[in-house]
N, C-alpha and C positions, 0 to 999 in steps of 0.2 A: 690712533691714540697709543700711548705707551702702556703696556700691560704690566701691572705691578705684581709682586711675588705673592702677596696674600690672596689677591683675586685669582691668580693662576692655580694656587693650591686648592682654593674653594671649588673652582670649576672642575679640577681633576678628581677630587674626592666625591663630590656630589654627582657629577656626570658619570663617573666610574661606577658608583653604586647603582644609579638609575639604569645605565646601559646593561650592567650585569643582570639586573632584575628582568629587564625586557627581553634580553637575548636568551635567558634561561628558559623562557616559555617556548622557545624554538628548539630546545634541547641542544643548545650550543654552549660550550664551556665558557666560564667567566673570563678566563685569560684571553680568549679570542676577542671578547668584547673590549677588554682593556687595551689590547693592541690596536684594534680598529679605532677606538676613541683617540688613542695617542696619535695615530696617523691623521685623523680628522682635525684635531686641535693644534697639530704641529705646524712647522714652517711650510710643509708641502701643500696644505689646504688653508685653514682659517687662522693660523698663527696666533693662538690664544695663550701661549705659554711665555712667561717672562724670560728675558735673557739670563737673569740671576738663577732661575731654576735650571735652565739648560746648562749653565756653567757648573751647577751643583750635581749634575747627573752622576759624575764619577763618585762623589761622596755618598750619594744615596745608594748607588750600586754596591759599593764596598760594604755599607751597613747591611743591606738586604742579603748580599752573598754571604756575609758572616753569619746572619741568622740561618740561612739555608744550610750552610756547612755545619754549624753547631747542631742543628736538628738532625742532620744525617749521621753525625758522629755518635748519636745515641744508639744506633744500630750495631755498634762495634763492641758490645759487651760480651765477655767470655760466656756468660750464661746463655745469651741468645745463640751464639755459635754452637754451643753444646746441644741446643734444642733443634736448630734448623737442620742439622745433619749435612752430610756431604752432597746430597742432591742439589739443594739450593745453592750451596757454595760453588759447586762445579758449573751449574747452569749460569749463575750470575757472572762468573769469570769468563765462561765461554761466550756469553752474549756480548760482553764488553769487548773482548778481543775480536770476535767475529765481525761485529759492526764496524769497529775501528779499522780492521785490515781491508775489508771489502770496499768501504767508502773511500779510504785513502787510495787504493789501487785504481778504482774506477775514475775518480777525479783526475788522478795523475796521468792515466793512460788515455782518457777521452778528451782532455783539454790540453792547452799549451801552458798551463800555469805551473810555476815551480813546485817541486816536491814538498817543500815546507808548508805551502798553503794547503795542499791536499792532506798533509799530515794533521793539520789543525782541524779540518773538516772531519777527518776520521776520529780525532780525539773527542769531538763534540757529539758525534753520532750515537754512542751508547747511552746517552742520558735519556731517561724515561720520565713519565709523568705519573708518579704514584697516586696522586689524588684522583686523576681521571680513571685509573684502573680500579681503585677501591670503590669509587662511585658506581661503576658498572657492575661490580660483583654484588654490591648492596642493592642496587635497583632491581636486579633480576634474581636476588636471593640465591646466588650461586653457592653450592656446597660440594665438597669432595676433595680428593687428594690433589687434583689439578689446581683447584682454586687456592688451596693452602700453599702449594708450591709457588704459584704465580705471585701471591701476596708476599711470600717470603723473599722471592727474587727482587721484586720492585722495592722492597724495603732496604736492600743493600747494594743494588747494582749502581746506583748513582754515586755511592761512596767510592766504589772501585773506579768509576768513570772519572771522578775528580782526581784521583791519584794518576790515572793514565793521562789526563789532560795536563797536569803539572809536569809530568815527564816529557810529553810531546812538545809542550810549549817551550821548555828550555832548549830542546834540540832544534826546534823551528827558529827560535831567536838566534841561535848560533849560525844556522844555515842562511838566514835572511841577511846577516851582516858579514857573510863569509867572503874571503878573498883567496883562501888557500885550498888545499885538498879537501874533498868532500869527507873523506874518512877522518881527517883531523877535526873538522867542524862537528861531525856527528859525535866523535869521542868527547869533544869539549862540551857538547850539549848534554850528553849522558852524565858526565861528571858534574855539571851544573845542576841537572835534575836531581842527582843523588844528594848534593849539598842542600838543595831546597827541601827535599823530603825529610832528610835527617834533621835539618835545622828547624823545620816546622814541627816535627815530632818533639824535639827537645823543648822548644818554646811552649807548645801546647801542654806538654807534660808538666813542666815546671809551674806554669800558671794554674793548671788544674790542681796541683798539690796545694798551692797557696789558697786558691778559691775554696777548696774542700776544708782545709784547716781553719780558716777564718770564719767560715759560714756558720759555725756554732754560736757566733755572737749576733747573728741576724735573727731577729725574733718575730717580725711581722711581715705581711705579704708585700706591702709597698716598699719596704727596705730591701726585701729579697729581689724584687723586680729591678730596682736601681742597681743593686749589687751584681745581678746577672748581666744586665746590659753593660755595666761598667767593665766587667771582665771580658766580655765579647769584643767591645770596642778597643779595649787596651790590647788585646791579642791581635786584632786587625792592625792597629797602629804600629805595634812593635814589628809585626811581619813586614809591613811596608817599609819601616825604618831600616830593617836588616836585609831587605831585598828577598823576602821569602813569600811563599804563596799564602794570601789571606785565607783562601778556601781551606787549604791543608791545615794551617795553624789552628783555625777554629774547629775543624773537624777533629783534630787530635786533642784539642782542649776538651771536647765533649767525650771523646772515646776514652781518654784516661779517667776523666771525672766519673763516668758511668761505671767504671771498673773498681774505683777506690772508695766511692761514696754510696752507701746503701739507700740514701734518700735523695739521690741525684734527680729523680723524676720531678722534684719540686722546682728545679731550675728551668727545666724544659716547659713545665706547666706555666711558670711565670712569663716566659718568653711568648708562649702562644696567646697570652691574654692581651698582647699589644701589637703583634706582628702584622695583623690584617691590613691596616692602613698603609704600612710600609710596603707590603707586597703589591697592593693596588697601585701605589705611586710608582713603584719599580716597573711594573708591566706597562703602565700608561706611558711612562718616559721612554721605555723601549720602543714603543710605537712612534713617539715624538721624534726620536733619534733616527728613524727611518726616513731619510731624505733622498728622493730619486730626482737627480738633476736633469738627466737627459735620456733619450731612447737607447743610446749605446750602453749606458750603465744598466738600464732595465734589461737589455738583451743579455748582458754578461750574467747577471744574477738569475735570469730566467733559465738559461742553459744549465748553470750550476745547480739551481734548485731542482730541476728535473733529474739530473744525474744523482743528486743527493737523495731525493725522494725514492727513486727506483733502485738504489743500491743499499740504503740504510736498512730497510725492513728485511730484504733477503740476507744481508749480513747478520742481522740479529737472529733470524731463524736458523741459519746454518750454525752459528756459534752456540746458540742455546741448545740446539738439537745434539751437537757434538758433546756438550757438557752433560746433557741428560743421558746420552749413551754411555759416557764414561762413568756416570754414577749409577748406571743400571736402573734408571727410573722407569715407571710404567709407560706403556706404549703411547697413551694419549699425551703424556708430558713430552715425550720425544718428538711427537709429530706437531703439536700445536702450541707449545710454550712460547716460541719465538713470536708467533702471530699475536699472542696476547700482550706482548710488550711493546706494541706499536706506538701508543701515545707518547708525545714528547712536548715539554713545555718549559717550566721555569728554569731548571738547572741549565738547559741548553742555551737559553737566552743569556743567562749570567755568564757562561763560559764565552759566548760570542761577544759580549760586551768587554770582557777582558782582552779578547783577541783584537777588538777594535781599538782599544787604547794602547795595545802593545805594538801593533804593526801600522805605523804611520807612513811607511814608505809607499811609493806609487808604482803601478804597472800600467803602462799606456795611459798615463794621466789620471788613473783612478786609484784611490786609496785602498790598499790591501785589506786593512781593517774594516773599511766600509763594505767591501765586497763580501767578506765573511759574515759580518753582522747582518747586513740586509738580506742575504740569502737565508740565514737561519731564522730571521723574523718571518719571512714569507713561508718557509717550510714548516715552521711551528704552527702557523695558522692552519695549514693543510693537515698536519698530523693531529692537531687538537680536534679537528672536525672528523677526520677519517679514522684516527686511532681508536677511539672508543667503539666504533663499529667493528673493527678488527678484533678487539678484545671480546666483544659479545659473540662473534662468530667462533672464536677459539673456545670459549666456554661452552658453547652449544655443541660443537664437534667433539669436545672432550666428555660430553654427557653430564656436565655439572649444572646445566639449566635446561629447561624444556623448550 
């Protein structure tokens, strides 16, 4: 029978809630439950998702990615930067660069894939899962300098990662369609990345000023929610219209807002009151979009997944350790901070979805975007299961838990 949209949405929301409740008893993260549910009800198995919802995946992704970027932008307040100190700043930047460089080089050197594909994997690698790390620190009542540093790093490294991804994506797009010299295409990609970053900053900044000025006329919570959602979606729509990064535009919207409006917290609180169903829908649809057609495709993403898994964490550990050494952090931070950053989830999936929609060209009959996306879905499940264990080990070795 034909599956209608309302039925599909009901199945996704109710089954998503139930699966998260059941799987939580096994100490498995909710995102993993959503991904597995999506795979089960998608075309690969039971096919319980209507074509209309599948066609709307892009819209839902843009909405949720806008929410994620807006929430991350809150961390870019000058007050927060003054508080966190150079240690967290250096470590977060070091982790992003370390993971990006190591993953890019390993995939480029160990496979026959073009450099631009390796570059995209490297750009996705630094993304972490703040929620998973926070949950571990709370569960084991971790306290100490190491814990404070870890929580500070995860609050900001995804924001740096989004900037890195936007930069690498522009370069990769130039290289994917290149017919001239590599140096020319890389230079063109760098120029395009610069335009996107500056353009997103201007767009987000201008809209933040308007949002802040007009907000004094918003007097109740329901109007505030509508107002906040309206500006987030307007920012996303204008970014798409002008060929800018939806992620960067909304992140800069929040970053400017949090620095010019003393009551900016109310906008973020309003968004948190409604974002849960959207996140559930987003992660389930990520699983639905994982379609494995044949054994050769599974073989490709299996090899890539192994390289990605075994290069990402060492890259993070090296980069974070170098950042900690540069900041002259305490020994436990230098040794174990990278291990504590192992979990990876939502932001990585969002970036992978952008890559999937961007790279529609094929290599050996397989879509480049599908290769990237499917690999990240599978490695996300792995890191959601193993990552929290790594975080616990790091906290224990650092002496912040017994």
